[in-house]
C-alpha positions as CSV (number, residue, x, y, z in Angstrom):
1,S,7.3,57.2,34.2
2,L,5.4,59.3,36.8
3,A,2.8,62.0,35.8
4,T,1.6,63.1,39.2
5,V,3.9,63.9,42.4
6,R,2.5,64.8,45.6
7,L,4.6,65.6,48.3
8,S,3.9,67.2,51.7
9,L,7.3,68.4,53.4
10,R,5.5,70.6,56.1
11,S,7.5,71.4,59.0
12,T,10.3,68.9,58.4
13,A,13.2,71.5,58.6
14,L,13.8,71.1,55.1
15,S,16.6,73.4,53.9
16,D,17.1,75.8,51.1
17,E,19.7,73.6,49.8
18,G,17.2,70.4,50.1
19,V,14.8,72.3,47.9
20,G,17.4,71.5,45.0
21,G,16.0,68.1,45.1
22,L,12.3,69.2,44.4
23,A,13.5,71.0,41.6
24,G,15.3,68.1,40.0
25,L,11.8,66.7,39.4
26,R,11.6,69.3,36.3
27,K,13.8,66.4,34.6
28,L,11.0,64.0,34.8
29,P,10.1,63.7,31.1
30,C,6.3,63.0,31.9
31,L,5.6,64.8,35.0
32,R,2.3,67.0,34.6
33,V,1.2,67.3,37.8
34,L,3.2,68.7,40.8
35,W,2.0,69.5,44.1
36,V,4.2,70.3,47.1
37,D,3.6,71.6,50.6
38,I,6.9,72.8,51.8
39,G,5.3,75.3,54.3
40,N,6.9,76.1,57.7
41,N,10.6,74.9,57.1
42,G,11.9,78.7,57.5
43,L,12.8,78.8,53.7
44,E,14.2,81.8,52.2
45,A,14.6,83.7,48.9
46,E,17.1,81.0,47.7
47,A,14.6,78.3,47.9
48,A,12.3,80.3,45.7
49,R,14.9,80.8,43.2
50,V,15.8,77.0,43.0
51,L,12.1,76.4,42.6
52,S,11.9,78.6,39.9
53,L,13.9,76.1,37.8
54,L,10.8,74.1,37.4
55,R,10.0,76.2,34.6
56,E,12.6,74.1,32.6
57,S,10.0,71.4,32.6
58,E,8.7,70.6,29.0
59,S,5.7,68.6,30.4
60,L,4.4,70.3,33.5
61,T,1.1,71.6,33.3
62,D,-0.2,72.0,36.9
63,L,1.8,73.1,39.7
64,T,1.1,73.9,43.2
65,L,3.5,75.1,45.7
66,L,2.3,75.6,49.1
67,L,5.1,78.0,50.7
68,A,3.1,79.4,53.8
69,D,5.0,80.4,57.0
70,N,8.4,80.7,55.3
71,R,10.4,83.7,54.7
72,V,10.7,83.9,50.9
73,G,10.5,87.6,51.0
74,D,10.1,90.0,48.0
75,N,13.3,88.4,46.1
76,G,11.5,84.9,46.3
77,A,8.2,86.3,44.9
78,W,10.2,87.7,42.1
79,S,11.7,84.3,41.3
80,L,8.6,82.5,41.4
81,S,7.1,85.0,39.0
82,L,9.7,83.2,36.4
83,L,7.4,80.0,36.5
84,R,5.2,82.0,34.0
85,S,8.0,81.1,31.2
86,T,7.2,77.2,32.0
87,P,6.2,75.7,28.6
88,A,3.2,73.9,29.3
89,L,1.7,75.3,32.5
90,R,-1.9,75.9,32.4
91,E,-2.5,75.9,36.3
92,L,-0.6,77.5,38.9
93,N,-1.2,77.6,42.6
94,L,0.9,79.7,45.1
95,D,0.3,80.1,48.8
96,L,2.8,82.6,50.1
97,S,0.7,83.6,53.2
98,R,2.9,84.7,56.1
99,N,6.1,85.4,54.2
100,R,6.9,88.7,54.9
101,L,5.8,90.5,51.5
102,T,5.4,93.8,50.6
103,P,3.7,95.4,47.7
104,K,6.8,95.2,45.4
105,A,6.3,91.1,45.9
106,G,2.6,91.9,44.6
107,Q,4.1,93.7,41.2
108,S,6.4,90.7,40.9
109,L,3.6,88.1,41.0
110,A,1.5,90.2,39.0
111,R,3.8,89.6,36.0
112,L,2.2,85.8,35.8
113,R,-0.4,87.5,34.0
114,E,1.9,87.7,31.0
115,T,1.4,84.3,30.2
116,S,-1.9,84.0,28.3
117,A,-2.1,80.2,28.9
118,L,-2.1,80.4,32.4
119,T,-5.3,80.3,34.6
120,A,-3.7,81.3,38.1
């Protein structure tokens, strides 16, 4: 079974609905490392909400989500903060640059610190 998945889908016109397939990777029983670049796709808060379902993975230890140049906004940042409950997660890398975020988003993302095992 796959332990590492690396996908580059930057500037591919990926839709918010298409992100559902990425969230489905959480069902891979041995997935430990997931690196996904989905920048510059016009994604909005709904995409971030769907990606937050990755927290249901029992085996994921290292997650990188490159979401630069989208429109996830403050609501999307809040959804991504839910990743803190991913059971085995040890490293989380998020790139939310150029996403029209306000200080409210920073407050949401600060919640990631509530996870003692997380190094991000």
